[in-house]
TINU-830136 format. One line per field, with one value per residue (C-alpha): residue number from 0; residue in one letter; x, y, z. Coordinates in steps of 0.25 Angstrom, whole numbers. Layout:
BEGIN
pos: (NUM,...)
code: (a,...)
east: (X,...)
north: (Y,...)
up: (Z,...)
# end
This chain:
BEGIN
pos: (0,1,2,3,4,5,6,7,8,9,10,11,12,13,14,15,16,17,18,19,20,21,22,23,24,25,26,27,28,29,30,31,32,33,34,35,36,37,38,39,40,41,42,43,44,45,46,47,48,49,50,51,52,53,54,55,56,57,58,59,60,61,62,63,64,65,66,67,68,69,70,71,72,73,74,75,76,77,78,79,80,81,82,83,84,85,86,87,88,89,90,91,92,93,94,95,96,97,98,99,100,101,102,103,104,105,106,107,108,109,110,111,112,113,114,115,116,117,118,119,120,121,122,123,124,125,126,127,128,129,130,131,132,133,134,135,136,137,138,139,140,141,142,143,144,145,146,147,148,149,150,151,152,153,154,155,156,157,158,159,160,161,162,163,164,165,166,167,168,169,170,171,172,173,174,175,176,177,178,179,180,181,182,183,184,185,186,187,188,189,190,191,192,193,194,195,196,197,198,199,200)
code: (m,t,g,p,l,s,q,f,q,m,t,l,s,e,k,k,d,e,v,f,k,l,v,s,d,m,n,g,r,l,g,e,l,a,l,a,p,d,r,l,d,r,s,f,e,q,n,w,p,s,l,m,e,q,l,k,r,i,s,l,r,m,l,p,q,d,p,q,p,d,k,g,r,s,a,e,d,l,m,e,e,v,l,l,l,a,r,r,q,e,r,r,l,a,d,v,e,s,s,l,e,s,l,k,a,r,d,g,f,v,r,n,a,r,r,s,l,s,q,k,e,a,v,v,g,e,s,r,k,h,q,a,n,a,i,m,g,w,l,k,e,f,g,v,e,s,v,q,f,a,g,d,s,a,f,v,k,l,k,s,i,p,e,g,k,e,e,n,e,d,f,m,a,i,l,g,e,v,a,n,n,i,g,l,t,v,t,a,q,c,g,g,r,k,y,t,h,d,w,p,f)
east: (-964,-961,-947,-937,-936,-942,-928,-920,-928,-940,-938,-948,-954,-954,-940,-931,-917,-924,-930,-916,-910,-918,-919,-904,-904,-912,-904,-889,-897,-899,-884,-881,-894,-891,-891,-878,-880,-880,-889,-898,-898,-902,-912,-919,-917,-925,-936,-938,-951,-957,-955,-959,-972,-975,-969,-980,-990,-987,-987,-1000,-1006,-1001,-1007,-1019,-1033,-1037,-1024,-1024,-1020,-1003,-1007,-992,-984,-988,-980,-977,-970,-962,-958,-954,-945,-939,-935,-928,-920,-917,-913,-903,-898,-894,-889,-880,-877,-872,-862,-856,-853,-846,-838,-835,-829,-822,-817,-812,-806,-798,-793,-790,-781,-775,-771,-766,-758,-752,-750,-742,-735,-728,-724,-719,-712,-707,-703,-694,-689,-684,-677,-672,-664,-659,-654,-648,-641,-636,-630,-623,-617,-611,-605,-601,-587,-590,-596,-611,-617,-630,-639,-653,-663,-671,-680,-672,-659,-649,-640,-628,-619,-604,-592,-584,-583,-570,-561,-552,-557,-558,-563,-574,-578,-578,-587,-596,-598,-603,-613,-619,-619,-625,-637,-640,-641,-651,-657,-656,-647,-635,-628,-617,-610,-599,-596,-597,-597,-608,-609,-622,-625,-638,-647,-650,-643)
north: (-399,-406,-408,-404,-395,-406,-414,-400,-391,-399,-400,-411,-404,-417,-420,-413,-413,-408,-397,-395,-394,-382,-374,-377,-371,-359,-357,-357,-345,-337,-332,-322,-327,-343,-349,-358,-373,-378,-367,-371,-386,-384,-375,-384,-396,-389,-383,-395,-402,-388,-385,-399,-398,-383,-391,-403,-393,-384,-398,-401,-388,-389,-403,-400,-405,-413,-420,-421,-432,-431,-426,-426,-416,-409,-410,-395,-397,-410,-403,-391,-402,-408,-394,-391,-403,-400,-389,-393,-403,-394,-385,-396,-399,-385,-386,-399,-394,-382,-390,-399,-387,-381,-394,-393,-380,-385,-397,-389,-378,-390,-396,-382,-380,-393,-390,-378,-384,-394,-382,-375,-389,-390,-377,-377,-390,-386,-374,-384,-391,-377,-372,-386,-385,-370,-376,-389,-379,-368,-378,-390,-387,-391,-405,-405,-416,-414,-402,-401,-392,-388,-376,-364,-371,-379,-390,-395,-405,-403,-414,-403,-386,-380,-378,-367,-353,-346,-358,-360,-345,-347,-358,-350,-339,-349,-355,-342,-340,-351,-348,-334,-341,-352,-342,-354,-357,-367,-376,-384,-397,-405,-415,-409,-394,-386,-372,-364,-351,-344,-338,-327,-320)
up: (198,184,178,175,188,198,196,200,209,215,229,237,249,257,254,266,258,246,254,261,248,243,256,254,240,245,257,247,240,250,250,263,268,268,280,283,278,292,297,286,287,303,300,289,298,309,299,291,299,298,283,280,286,278,265,268,268,257,250,253,249,236,232,224,230,219,213,198,190,186,172,170,163,150,137,138,152,147,134,143,152,138,132,145,145,132,135,146,136,126,136,141,127,124,137,132,117,123,133,121,112,125,123,110,111,123,115,105,112,119,105,101,113,110,97,100,111,102,91,102,107,91,92,103,100,86,95,104,92,86,101,101,88,90,104,96,86,98,107,96,100,113,109,111,115,120,119,129,132,145,146,142,143,134,140,133,135,128,126,131,138,137,150,149,154,141,132,144,143,127,130,140,130,120,128,133,115,116,125,120,106,109,120,131,144,139,148,142,150,149,159,172,167,164,160,158,150,154,145,148,157)
# end
């Protein structure tokens, strides 16, 4: 048995563990007819002595009567093996190149996604700026101290909120207009008093 097969597919008959591995591989290919691993192990142990004797007899019969000097491998055999190894190397390089192309494509996708996200963030930031300006314009008579956003809500801190019933109703109507115009839930706060207009209803 010559290379490269000898590296992977040759089993030495005098080595018990190698023969067991071969038998296990064959058993694994039997599908439903395969023996359970523990049963295979017991059967192999029980039959190994007689199997070893049979393998020895076969090996003795296969030996040539007049051993010929080893002439080595022919140039054709060597060239075939070199060609096989070169093809295997070429396949590995192709796999590596394919993996690199996948990584480049993924990297490009990530870069595009980040660019798109930063553009969206810029649009959202610009939109928030307009919404804050609109809130300050609509509620300026109540003294807007700060405007903050969280998710789909705007939080406005005011210097004053009317206390009378009618004025308070007017204030709530203005707050509702603000919420509807900017498309967000608006919460106005002054000291311990807080009013929220949910959007949409």
